[in-house]
C-alpha positions, 0 to 999 in steps of 0.5 A, spaced: 754 835 219 750 832 214 745 827 218 744 821 214 737 821 213 739 828 209 741 824 205 736 819 204 730 825 203 735 829 198 735 822 194 728 821 194 727 828 192 730 827 186 728 820 184 721 823 185 722 828 180 726 823 175 724 827 168 727 834 170 733 831 175 735 827 168 735 833 165 739 837 170 744 832 170 745 832 162 747 839 163 752 838 168 755 833 165 756 837 158 759 843 162 762 839 167 766 835 162 766 840 156 771 843 162 775 838 163 776 836 155 778 843 154 783 843 159 786 836 158 786 837 151 791 843 152 794 840 156 795 833 152 797 839 146 803 842 151 806 835 153 805 833 145 809 839 143 815 838 148 815 831 147 816 832 140 821 838 142 825 833 145 825 827 140 829 833 135 833 834 140 835 841 145 842 842 140 838 845 135 838 853 133 833 856 128 836 862 124 831 867 121 832 873 116 832 878 120 827 883 117 827 891 117 822 892 122 824 885 126 818 881 123 816 878 117 811 882 113 804 882 115 806 880 122 808 884 128 813 889 128 814 887 120 817 894 116 813 899 115 812 901 107 818 903 104 822 901 109 828 898 107 828 890 108 835 886 110 838 882 104 836 875 104 842 870 105 845 867 099 845 859 099 852 858 098 854 863 104 849 859 109 852 852 106 858 854 108 856 857 116 859 850 118 866 849 115 866 857 119 863 856 125 866 850 128 860 850 133 855 848 127 855 841 125 849 842 120 845 846 116 838 845 113 836 851 109 830 851 107 824 856 101 817 855 101 813 855 095 806 857 093 801 855 087 797 851 084 799 844 086 795 838 081 795 831 080 793 828 073 789 835 073 786 835 079 788 840 085 791 838 092 789 841 098 792 841 104 799 841 101 804 846 101 811 846 097 818 846 099 825 847 097 830 844 102 837 840 102 839 834 104 841 835 110 834 837 111 831 830 112 836 828 119 836 835 122 829 835 123 829 828 124 824 825 119 824 817 116 822 815 110 816 811 109 819 808 101 823 810 097 829 816 098 830 823 101 833 829 096 840 828 094 845 833 092 845 830 086 838 832 084 840 839 084 838 840 076 833 835 077 825 835 077 824 830 083 819 831 090 818 828 096 811 827 099 809 827 106 804 821 108 798 826 108 800 828 100 801 821 098 794 819 101 791 824 097 794 822 091 791 815 093 785 817 093 786 820 086 787 813 082 795 813 084 796 804 084 803 807 085 806 812 089 814 811 086 814 815 080 807 819 079 808 826 076 804 831 080 805 839 077 807 845 082 804 851 077 808 851 071 813 844 073 812 837 073 816 833 079 817 826 079 816 823 086 822 818 088 820 818 095 815 818 101 815 821 109 814 818 114 807 820 118 808 825 123 804 826 129 801 833 128 803 839 132 809 840 135 815 845 135 816 844 128 814 851 123 811 846 117 807 841 117 811 834 115 805 831 112 803 836 108 809 837 105 812 836 098 819 836 098 824 839 092 831 840 091 832 847 095 835 850 088 830 848 084 825 851 089 829 858 089 829 857 081 822 855 080 818 858 085 815 865 085 819 871 089 823 866 092 828 867 097 831 864 104 828 865 110 830 860 115 835 855 116 835 850 120 842 849 124 845 842 129 849 844 134 856 841 134 857 836 141 861 839 145 858 846 144 853 849 147 847 853 144 850 860 147 858 859 143 854 856 137 849 862 137 855 867 137 859 864 132 854 864 127 852 872 129 859 873 127 859 871 120 853 873 119 856 880 121 862 879 117 859 879 111 858 885 111 852 891 111 845 888 109 846 881 112 842 880 120 840 874 122 835 873 128 837 866 132 833 863 137 834 857 141 830 852 143 830 854 151 826 861 147 822 856 144 820 852 150 819 859 154 813 861 149 811 855 147 810 853 155 807 861 156 802 860 149 800 853 152 798 857 158 794 862 154 791 856 150 789 852 156 786 858 160 782 860 153 779 853 152 777 853 160 774 859 159 770 857 153 768 850 157 765 855 163 760 857 158 757 850 158 758 849 166 754 856 166 748 853 162 748 847 167 748 850 172 742 855 171 739 848 168 740 846 176 737 852 178 731 852 176 730 844 177 730 846 184 726 852 183 720 848 180 722 842 186 720 849 191 715 851 188 712 844 188 714 842 195 711 848 198 706 844 203 712 840 204 715 845 207 710 849 211 708 842 215 716 841 216 716 848 218 710 847 223 713 841 226 718 845 229 724 846 223 728 852 222 730 856 217 737 853 216 734 846 216 729 848 210 736 851 207 739 845 207 735 840 206 736 844 199 743 845 198 744 838 200 740 836 194 742 841 189 750 839 191 748 832 191 745 832 182 752 836 182 756 831 184 753 826 180 753 830 173 760 831 175 762 824 176 758 823 169 761 830 167 768 826 169 768 820 165 765 825 159 771 829 159 777 823 159 773 819 154 772 826 149 780 828 151 782 821 149 779 820 143 782 827 141 788 825 142 787 818 140 785 821 132 789 827 132 794 821 134 797 823 140 799 820 146 794 820 152 796 823 159 791 822 165 790 829 168 789 828 175 789 836 176 783 835 172 779 830 175 779 834 181 777 840 178 771 837 176 770 835 183 771 841 186 767 845 181 761 840 181 761 842 188 761 849 187 755 849 181 752 845 187 753 851 192 752 857 188 746 855 183 742 852 189 743 857 194 738 861 191 732 856 190 734 854 198 733 861 201 727 861 197 724 855 200 727 857 207 724 864 206 718 861 206 712 863 210 710 857 214 702 858 214 702 861 206 706 854 204 700 850 208 696 854 205 698 851 198 695 846 193 
């Protein structure tokens, strides 16, 4: 049992060397704060992704072109050199899915573009062109900030709709009015007819809505280099299960003949995969933060070792008056734990504050993680005991006679 006098003695000792105590506290604060911030951010990202996924709805199927080896070129499972890739689905074949598959209410195929993108001759950074259909907006639960989205009447038009980040870039480069502005994609000039509302970063979408430049899919297939449809988002009809809808699409694709194959991913599969990835992500962030924690723990140990050296005479007097080795060891352990707990308290505040700032600037919903707070308290205790044990043991092993002779 810890006697109150031990706590008073520990506080007196720590206050006697304020500079060393503060330096040790800084290390602990940064270490524990880093761990809590990393773990909390990982949890916030996971919650934000799940929230956005639920907003999109669990009645969404993602249909991807099946490659010869099971994955896109350059990715695991990609076809080997010389292997024949599966044929891409034609646009008219994709648009016929709702009429051929009663379990599918609507589809939104897309095609990615590439090339230099510029406005008034200046290159635009962090933006990507994509060819989409008129149904793309509603299926992906996007909204318009101003103007309108692309319609089926825009098949032959050079119109585009931009995300909020692209709009901000245009304004930085002097665009006084977004609607009607001209954006060049490769050798083609497009007129802006709408701006989508800002969407929080991250989430389950395979694209970053704020950084997109949308053109009509027929235009994209015509002007984008090596353009082909590789991904389709489909919304399941009311009253139809995802599995039934998947089976209908697979049967429809199979009826098209050889060379046609798709891979269909359900929301349940995406959530399971996301949770697994987020667990690994959180563990990785925690491991990175632990490096700072180890550095802080070493700082505590060094402070305690210096304290032992400076208090050798005090230790000798206490031993001569009858104090046991366990008493000396316990006293220094108490000091180490108190030092770590104080640092842990400020570290918890620092970690929560840092994770709040990250969530604020990323426009995520902040969620206080009580498990992270408990982790901070537990880790503080562990650091104090682990890194304080060696100095405490060294103090308890001092020979009283030798210690009394110290200056």
